[in-house]
N, C-alpha and C positions, 0 to 999 in steps of 0.2 A: 287686854281686851281680846276676847276670842271672836274671830270673824269666820263665819261659815257661808260659802257661796253654793246655792242650789240652782238647778236649771229645770225648766219645764217646756217641753216641745222645742228646745233649741240646744245645740251642742256647743259646749264651752270647754276649751282645752285648759290644761293646768296653768299655762302662762297667763291667760286672760283672767283666770280665777285669782292668781296671785296679784295681778294688777288691780283688780276690783278690791281685794282685801287691803292692799296698800293704800288705795284711794280712800277707803273708809277710815283707816287709821290716821291718815293725813288730815282728813276733814274734821275728825273728832279729837285730834291731838290735844287741844287746849282743855277738853273736858274728859280726857281719857280715864281719869280716876273715878268718874261717875258712871261710866258705861262698862257693864260686866261683859256683855256679849252682843253681837250684831249678826243677824241672819240676812243675807242678801238673796232674794228670790228673783231670778231672771227668767222671763218667759216670752214666748211668741204666741200671742193670743189667737191670731187668725191662721197660723200655719203658712202654707204657700200662697194664700190668697193675697197677701200684702196689705197695705194700708197702715193706719196708725195702730200698730199692734205689738210693738216692742215694749214690754213692761218691765219695770224695775221696782221692786218693793223691798223696803228695809224694815225689819222688826228689831228694835233695840231694847234689851233688858237693862234697865238702869238702876243702880243702887239708890234706894230711897225715893226714886222718881217713878217707878213702875215701868210698864211696857209702853213703848212708843212705836207707832206704825205709820210709815209714809209710803207713797206710791207715785210713780210718774210713768206716762206712756208717751211714745214718740214713734216716728217712722224709722229712726235709727237708734240702735242700742246705746251708743255713747251719749247721745242727747238725753235719752231716758235716764241713764245712769247719772249724768251730771245734774239733771233737775231733781232727781230723788235724793242725791247727796246734799244738795242745797236745802231741800226741805227737811232732811234729817238733822242737819246742823242747826237750823233754826228751831226745830222742835225741841232738841235737847237743850239749847241755850234758853229757850222760853221756859222749859220745865225747871231748869236750874234757877233762873231768876225768880220764878214763882215760889220755889222752895225757899230761897233766901228771904223773900218778903214775908213768908209765913213764920220763919224763925225770928225775924226782927219784931214780931208782934203785929204786923200789918194784917189787915183783913185779906183772906184769900180771894182770888179772882173768881167770881161766880157769874155764870150766864143767867140772864133774865129772860 
């Protein structure tokens, strides 16, 4: 799985980039063969103004599951990262389960 970390209006050193990439690999280790690549987008929406502005977005390109996108914001980057990782893990697991159900002949989940 290829993990790319990009930043917007915030400076992230190589050590933190490696930590984020490792956290993504750890969170998705059990579905690693399904995930082709993940792009982590880290940003500070309000700049020096402060507030709930630390944003972490993940875009995962998954084999046979399509592209999944999740996002979380917080006052602290580590909290935004943790929340977004949890959302990403759930989104991938949900997509895998939905795909398994379709293969077994079950009706696909449809919103009404």
